[in-house]
C-alpha positions as CSV (number, residue, x, y, z in Angstrom):
1,M,0.0,0.0,0.0
2,E,2.8,2.4,0.8
3,F,4.4,1.7,-2.6
4,I,1.1,2.5,-4.4
5,T,0.8,5.8,-2.4
6,F,4.4,6.7,-3.3
7,L,3.8,5.8,-7.0
8,L,0.7,7.9,-7.2
9,E,2.5,10.8,-5.5
10,F,5.4,10.4,-8.0
11,L,3.1,10.4,-10.9
12,K,1.2,13.5,-9.6
13,D,4.2,15.6,-8.6
14,P,7.6,14.2,-9.7
15,L,9.3,17.5,-9.0
16,T,8.5,17.5,-5.3
17,V,9.2,13.8,-4.9
18,I,12.6,14.0,-6.6
19,Q,13.6,17.1,-4.5
20,E,12.6,15.2,-1.3
21,L,14.7,12.2,-2.5
22,I,17.7,14.5,-3.1
23,A,17.3,15.9,0.4
24,T,17.2,12.4,1.9
25,Y,19.7,10.5,-0.3
26,D,22.0,13.3,-1.8
27,T,24.1,11.9,-4.7
28,L,22.4,8.5,-4.4
29,I,19.5,10.2,-6.3
30,Y,21.4,9.3,-9.5
31,F,21.2,5.6,-8.7
32,L,17.5,5.9,-7.8
33,L,16.6,7.8,-11.0
34,F,18.6,5.2,-13.0
35,L,16.6,2.5,-11.2
36,V,13.2,4.1,-12.0
37,V,14.0,4.3,-15.8
38,F,15.5,0.8,-15.8
39,V,12.5,-0.7,-14.1
40,E,9.9,1.2,-16.2
41,T,11.6,0.1,-19.5
42,G,12.8,-3.3,-18.3
43,F,9.9,-4.8,-16.4
44,V,6.9,-5.4,-18.6
45,I,4.7,-5.7,-15.4
46,M,5.5,-2.1,-14.3
47,P,4.1,0.1,-17.1
48,L,2.8,2.8,-14.7
49,L,6.1,4.3,-13.4
50,P,6.6,8.0,-14.3
51,G,8.6,8.5,-17.5
52,D,8.1,11.8,-19.5
53,S,7.1,13.8,-16.4
54,M,10.1,12.6,-14.4
55,L,12.5,13.5,-17.2
56,F,10.9,16.9,-17.5
57,A,11.2,17.4,-13.7
58,I,14.9,16.4,-13.8
59,G,15.5,19.1,-16.4
60,V,13.7,21.7,-14.3
61,I,15.7,20.8,-11.1
62,A,19.0,20.8,-13.1
63,A,18.2,24.3,-14.4
64,T,16.8,25.9,-11.3
65,T,18.7,24.4,-8.4
66,G,21.7,22.8,-9.8
67,Q,21.1,19.7,-7.6
68,L,21.3,17.5,-10.7
69,S,24.1,17.6,-13.3
70,M,22.9,17.3,-16.9
71,T,26.3,15.9,-18.0
72,I,25.8,13.0,-15.5
73,I,22.1,12.4,-15.7
74,I,21.7,12.4,-19.5
75,P,24.1,9.6,-20.3
76,L,23.1,7.7,-17.2
77,L,19.4,7.6,-18.1
78,I,20.2,6.7,-21.7
79,I,22.1,3.7,-20.4
80,A,19.3,2.8,-18.0
81,A,16.7,2.9,-20.9
82,L,18.9,0.8,-23.1
83,L,19.6,-1.8,-20.5
84,G,15.9,-1.9,-19.5
85,D,14.7,-2.2,-23.1
86,N,17.1,-5.0,-23.9
87,L,16.2,-7.0,-20.8
88,N,12.5,-6.6,-21.7
89,Y,13.2,-7.7,-25.3
90,F,14.9,-10.9,-24.2
91,V,12.2,-11.6,-21.5
92,G,9.6,-11.3,-24.3
93,N,11.7,-13.6,-26.5
94,K,11.9,-16.3,-23.8
95,F,8.6,-16.0,-21.9
96,G,6.3,-13.9,-24.2
97,S,3.8,-16.7,-24.9
98,Y,3.6,-17.7,-21.2
99,I,3.0,-14.2,-20.0
100,K,0.3,-13.5,-22.6
101,K,-1.6,-16.6,-21.4
102,R,-1.6,-15.3,-17.8
103,G,-3.9,-12.3,-18.4
104,N,-3.5,-9.4,-16.0
105,I,-0.3,-9.4,-13.8
106,L,0.1,-6.6,-11.3
107,F,-0.2,-3.4,-13.4
108,L,0.0,-5.2,-16.7
109,K,-3.3,-5.7,-18.4
110,K,-3.7,-8.1,-21.3
111,E,-5.3,-5.4,-23.5
112,Y,-2.1,-3.4,-23.1
113,I,-0.2,-6.1,-24.9
114,T,-2.8,-6.4,-27.7
115,Q,-2.8,-2.7,-28.3
116,T,1.0,-2.6,-28.4
117,E,1.1,-5.4,-30.9
118,T,-1.3,-3.5,-33.1
119,F,0.9,-0.4,-32.7
120,L,4.1,-2.3,-33.8
121,D,2.3,-4.0,-36.7
122,K,1.1,-0.6,-38.0
123,N,4.3,1.4,-37.6
124,G,7.0,-1.3,-38.1
125,A,10.5,-0.9,-36.6
126,K,10.1,2.9,-36.2
127,A,7.5,2.1,-33.6
128,I,10.3,1.3,-31.2
129,I,11.3,5.0,-31.4
130,L,7.7,6.3,-31.4
131,A,6.8,4.1,-28.4
132,R,9.3,6.0,-26.3
133,F,6.9,8.9,-26.1
134,V,3.8,6.9,-25.3
135,P,3.2,5.8,-21.6
136,I,2.5,2.1,-21.2
137,V,3.4,1.4,-24.8
138,R,7.0,2.5,-24.0
139,T,7.2,-0.3,-21.4
140,I,5.4,-3.0,-23.4
141,A,6.9,-2.4,-26.9
142,P,10.3,-4.0,-26.2
143,F,8.6,-7.1,-24.7
144,V,6.2,-7.4,-27.7
145,A,9.1,-6.9,-30.1
146,G,11.0,-9.8,-28.4
147,A,8.0,-12.0,-28.3
148,G,7.3,-11.3,-32.0
149,S,9.4,-11.6,-35.1
150,M,11.4,-8.4,-35.0
151,N,15.0,-9.0,-35.8
152,Y,17.3,-8.1,-32.9
153,R,19.7,-6.0,-34.9
154,T,16.8,-3.9,-36.3
155,Y,15.4,-3.6,-32.8
156,L,18.7,-2.5,-31.3
157,I,19.3,0.2,-33.8
158,N,15.9,1.8,-33.2
159,C,16.2,1.2,-29.5
160,I,19.4,3.2,-29.3
161,L,18.0,6.0,-31.4
162,G,14.8,6.1,-29.3
163,A,16.7,6.2,-26.0
164,I,18.9,9.1,-27.1
165,I,16.1,11.1,-28.6
166,W,13.7,10.5,-25.7
167,V,16.0,11.3,-22.8
168,N,17.6,14.3,-24.4
169,S,14.4,15.9,-25.8
170,I,12.2,15.7,-22.7
171,T,15.0,16.5,-20.2
172,F,16.3,19.5,-22.1
173,L,12.7,20.7,-22.6
174,G,12.4,20.7,-18.8
175,Y,15.8,22.4,-18.5
176,F,15.0,25.3,-20.8
177,L,11.3,25.7,-19.8
178,G,12.1,25.2,-16.2
179,Q,13.9,28.6,-16.1
180,I,10.5,30.3,-16.9
181,P,8.9,31.4,-13.6
182,W,5.4,30.5,-14.7
183,V,6.4,26.9,-15.4
184,K,8.1,26.5,-12.1
185,H,5.1,27.9,-10.2
186,N,2.6,25.9,-12.2
187,F,4.5,22.7,-12.4
188,E,1.5,20.4,-11.6
189,K,-0.4,21.9,-14.6
190,V,2.6,21.4,-16.8
191,V,2.9,17.7,-15.7
192,L,-0.8,17.2,-16.4
193,A,-0.3,18.7,-19.9
194,I,2.6,16.4,-20.5
195,I,0.6,13.4,-19.5
196,I,-2.4,14.4,-21.6
197,I,-0.1,15.0,-24.7
198,S,1.6,11.6,-24.1
199,V,-1.6,9.6,-23.9
200,L,-3.5,11.5,-26.6
201,P,-2.5,9.0,-29.3
202,I,-4.0,6.2,-27.3
203,I,-7.2,8.1,-26.5
204,L,-7.7,9.1,-30.2
205,K,-7.1,5.5,-31.2
206,L,-9.7,4.2,-28.7
207,I,-12.2,6.8,-29.9
208,K,-11.6,5.8,-33.5
209,R,-12.0,2.1,-32.7
210,K,-15.3,2.7,-31.0
211,K,-16.6,4.7,-34.0
């Protein structure tokens, strides 16, 4: 129950949560943030961890307080994303059919896998890059790619490109916008906007499917 509460708080206000973690753990925050990205991208059963909003918050903190170094955090989180994605790919390759038969597991719903499979079929290898910017799909896409027929070399190239583009774009967006006073004082609204923009493709797809 405490974990669920922490997760909901992290999703709602990652800026405050990260600052509290920095106050408690100091430089160990780098390891904790590495772990969050690694788990979100590497464990198919954990698709609800914060991603885009956390990267944005990291950029804001780096710009406004200097408590995080961009030269450290950027490469660190790219590595975390790559390690997580590759773990997820090989888990999908080995145990994909078994996990699909189990239905819902923790935060993983069977329809998430079905929707991600459709997303990959429609967009091909470039979907691995596009998936980086879509919550839930970001976590499940490597698993589905491994469970499916996507060649590992093709997957790896797009995985690397996706990790570099995702971490750099969202974190630097937070870094530059975080220096604007309005953004800093209305961070919850900004996070909400990021979440809405991130899940908009899924919402539009569901509306289209119902029609």
